[in-house]
N, C-alpha and C positions, 0 to 999 in steps of 0.2 A: 504494500500500500504506500502510495506517495505521501510524504509529509506535506501538509497544506501550508506550512509556514513559508511565506514568500521571501525570496532573497532580497536583502537590502539594496536600494538603488542610490544613485548619486544624489537625488533629491532628499533622501533620508539623511545623508551625510550633511548636506546643506542645512537641513532643519535642525540637526544636532548642533551644528556650529552656532546657530542663532540661540539655541537654548543655553549653551555653555558659555556664551560670551559674558565676560565679567565674573564668572563663577569659578574658573580655573585659571592657572597661570599660563600666559602665552609664552611658552618657553623659547629660549634663543636657539637659532640655527646659525652656527658660526663656522668659518673656515679654520681648519687646523693647519697652520703653515708648517709646523714641525712635522706632523704626520704626512702631509702632502709631500714634503721634501724627502722624508725617509722612505716612503713607499713608492714615490714616483707617480702618485695618483692624486689629483685634486680632490681633497676630502673635506666634507662638511659634517658637523656633528649636530644632530637635533637632540638637545639635552632635556629629555623628559624626566630625568632624575631631579630637576628643579621644581617639579610639582610639589605641592604641600606635603603629600604622602610619599613623595620621591618616586613616582611611577606614572606611566601613561594610563594606567588602569582607571584613574579618576574619570577620564573622558567617557568610557563606556558605562561605568557604574552610575555616574551622575545623569547621563542621558537617559538611562533606563528609569531611574527614579523620577525624573522630570516628566518623561513621556507617559508614565504609568501610575502617577501619584494617586489617582482616584480609585484605583483597584487594588491597592496594596494591603488592604484589610488589616490583619493583626501584625503585619511586619514582613520583613524580607529575610531570606536565608541564602547564603552562598557557600559553596565549597571552593577552597582556594589554598594555594601554597603560600599566600601572604599578601601580595600586592592588591589583588582584587578585593580581598577581605578588608584591608586597611581603607581602600578607597570607598567601599560601600559603607563601612562603619563610620568614617568621617563625614561623608555627605548625608548618611542616614541620620546621624546625630544633629547635623545642622538643620535638617528638614523635619526633625521630630519623628522619624520613622524607626521603630525598633528593629535592631539588626542582630541576627544570629549567624555565626560562621563556623563551618566545619573545616578543620585544617589537618593535613597528614601529620603524624607524630614527628616526622623528621624536620618539620618546618623550623627555620632558624628562629632563635629566641627573640631577636630584634623585631621580627615580623609579628610574632605572637603577642608580645607586650605592646607593640604599637597599635595593634588592633584592639586590645583590651582598653587601652587609654581612651579610645573613642567611644567607649560604652557598650561595645558589642559583647554578646554572650559567645564565648569561644569553646568549641568542642574539639579536642585533639583525638582523632580516630583514624586508624588505618595506616598502612605503610606507604601508600602513594595516593595520587589524586583519584584513581578509579575506586579504591576502597572508600575514600572520603566521600565520593559522589554517591555511592550506594547508601551509606549511612545518612547523608544529607537528605536524599530524596525521601527516605522513610521518616526522618524527623520533620520534614516540611509537611508531609501528609498528616502526621500525628498532631501537629500543632497549628495547622491551617496557615502556614507561612507561604509567601510567594517566593519561589526559587528564582534566583538571578544567576543564570549560567555565566561562567567567566569568559566564554568565547562563542558558544553556539546559540546566539540570540541576536535578532536583527537590530534591536536598539543598541545593544552593546557594541556590535560590529560597526554600526553607523557612528557611534561616539568615537571609537578608536580611529575611524577614518579621518576625523578632523585634523589629526597630526599632518596628514599629507597636504591639506589645504594650507596650513601655516608654512610648511616647508617650501611649497611652490610659490607662495607669496614672497618669501624671503629670497629664494634662489630660483628664479623663474626658468633659467636655462639648464637646470639640473638634468643630467641624462640617465642617472641610475639611482635607485633607492635599494639599500641592503637592509633587510628586516629580519629579526629573529622569528622563528616559528615554534610555538608551543602547540596550542590547540588550533591556531590559525585565525583568531579573531582580529588581531592587529594587522597582519599582512593582508587579510581579506578586506578590511575596511580601507586600508591604505591603497590597495590595488583599485578598488572601486573609484575612489576619489582621484587618485593620481592619473589613472588612465582617462578619466573624463576630462580633466583639466589639460592634460598633455598626452595625447594618445600614443606617442612614440616613446614614452618613458619606459625604462627597463626596470622591472621589479624582480629582485633576487632574494630568495629566502635562504636562511642559514639555520641549521639545527645542530644540537650536540649529538655526537656519534651515538651515544647511548640511548637517545630518544629521537630516532630519525625516520619516523613513519613517512613524512612527506618526501624525503629524499628517496626512500625505498620505493614508494609508489611511482615516482618519476623515472627512476634510473635502474631499478632491479625488477626482473620479470617475476621473481618470487621473493618479495621483500621479507626480511626477518622481522620478528616481533621485537618490541622494545625489551631491553635487557632487564629493566626494573632496577638497575644499579643506581647507587647514589651518584649525583653529579653536582659540580660547583654551580651549574646553571639550573638550579631547581625551579626557577620560574618558567622554564620551557621543558620541564621534565613531564611531558604529556604523552601518553601511549598512542593516542590517535585523535582524529578530528571529529567534529560534528558534521552532520549532513550539509549544513550551510557552508561551513568553512572549507570542507573538501571541494565542493563545487566551485567556490570562488578561487581557490588555489589552482584547481585544474584549468579553469577558464582564463584567469587573469595573470597568474604568476609565471614569469618567463623561465626561471630555473631555480633549482634548490641545491645547496651544497651542505656539507657537514664539516665540523671542526672537532678536534680532540679536546680532552680535558686539559692537557698541558698547554694547548694553544689558547684556550679560553683563559686559563690562569695567567698566562703571559700577557694577555691583552688587558686583564684587570690591572696588572702591574704597570703596563705601559701607559694606560689611561691616567693612573695616579702619578707616575713619574713625569710624563710629558705634559699632560693637560691639567694636572692637579685636580682631577675629577674622580670621585669615588663611584664606581659602578658595580652592580652585581653581575653574576656570571652571564645571565641572559643578555644584559645590556652590553657586555663585552664581546659577544659572539660575532656581530658584524665586523668589528675591527679585527678579530681573529681571522676571519675569512680574507679580508683585504691583505693582512700580513702574510697569510699562507699562499694566496694566489693573486698577487698584484698584477700578474700578466692578464688576468681576466678584465681588468679595469683601466688599462693603459689608454690614455687619450680621452678618458671620460671624466665627467664631473659628477662625483659620487656623494650621495648623502647617506650617512649611516645613523640608525636609530639607537641612541643610548637610552634604553627603555626604562631603566630604573637604577636606584642606588641603594637599595635595601639589602645590604650584605651583612651577615653576622660578623661581629667583631673578631671572634675566634677564627672564623674562616678567613677573613681578610688578613689577620696576623699570619696565618699559615701560608697564604698565597704570597704575601710580601716576603717572608723568609725564603720561600722556595724560589721566588723571583730573583732575590739577591744571590742565591746559589747559582741559578742558571746564568746569570750575567757576570759571574766570577767576582762579585763584590763581597761575598761571604764565602770563605774558602777554608776547608780542612786540609792541613798538611800533616803527614806523619813523618817523623824524623827518628832514625836510629842513632842513639848517642851512647858513649861509654858510660857505664854506671859508676861514676866517680864524681866527687865534689867539683864544682866549677863548670861542668859541661853545660848545664842549663843556662847559666849566666852568659856563656859564650854565644849560644844560639839565639837567645833573646836579644843580645846586642847586635848580632848580624841582622835580625829581622827589624829591629828599631832603626838601624842605619839606612834601611831601604824604605822608611816612612810607612811601614805596615803596622797596623794597630792590632794588638793581641786582645781577643775577646775572652778566650778560655783556654786552659791547658789541662791535659789529662795524661797521667803516666799509665803505661801498660807494661808491667814487669812479668806477671805470672802467665797471662794469656797471649802475649805477643809471640809471633813466630820469628824470633830473632835469637841471637846468642845469649847464653846465660850471663855473660859478662856485659851485656848491654841492656838498655831499656828503650822501649818505643814510646815516644811522646807524640800525642796528637794535639795540635794547636789550631784553634779556630781564629782566623784572621779576617779583619775588615780590609778589603782591597779596593783598588780602583778598576780592576778588570783583569783579563787573562794575561796581558803583558807583564803586569806587576807580579802576578803569581809566578810566572816562569822566571822572573828575575830573582825572586826569593829562593826558589828551588835551586837555580843555578849557583847562587851565592853560597848556599849551604853545601851543595856538592863540592864546590871549589875549596871550601874550608874543611873538607874531609868528612862531612856528615851526609849519610844517605837520606834523601828526602823524596817523598812522592805523595801524590794525592790518593788517599785510601779508596776513593770511589773508582779509581782506575786500576788499582792493584791491592790485593788483600794482604800481601806480604812484601818485605823489602825487595827491591829489584836486584 
């Protein structure tokens, strides 16, 4: 049986823009000169992390509330990994509409607490969005609440599409938009609006490898199911689309690509280091694709959607530490030294003379695979990069101390 729900049209996006005017932040769309130079691609950032709840989700949630206010009855309910929940809770509180939210148990604490701050009743249920959805639907029936789907709803999709109107007002000659795909509501709404305003614009989707249903549907004859694994991009950790979003992606999206966990992590790091912008994993996915495949975008003027900034502080801390390791700014060096007084003083002097900052030192006598008359010392160093790391290792070797990076070798060379 065919679902009677009509696909949203460009007129729905225009109506949403009128409803939202003055009630959400008109976020900046700025050229990144540093990223443009580094990637060889003219790159613009649409900074939706500047919304009050730090995510584009406010657009769809508020448009739904405004368009359906008269029929919301006892309140609204959403299942969400966080951003949709915060958006609905914030605007529901502003409008006096009771809000209940079901979130998967893995949802970052920052998103859970931010949702509660806005007065929503929060239920943590299930390991993923699908489990949360099943619980939420039963709860909505039991309590007579109106379910607000995070992506497969015409009013939500139309609200998300208002992003594209703003982008093309600011950068009218943009040739390409790169948009993360979770359930498809954002890219569906953007594709409706962008193609209506500029019919030759290219819409490219990007997904996390672990949740790549759209990529699989486009490029693989027998696409694999989502792994259900944890991902740093939990905002797009969706196992499949709705009927509306699948149709919009099939009809309007030009291509879909995937990026790995490490590529997303590196782009979170790069956004903070280069742009001084905090982004969650989903919001970093478009930059991860540009960094991975700049050849796809040469000669184009590309807009990337920084969809949100709600990243858990513990996750961000881990990502930053790992980014420092990848860029050789935080380096472990193992050194075999004679087990006698004064040896440690000598090697720390060599390291200090090369302007390297020692963060931590650890001795390994018993478990190290070295001579019984020697000890292995692991030193954690703050460095400027790979060149300085090699200078330190060479200087230690020249002074008669065997030195190596333990990630490359488990025992002395």
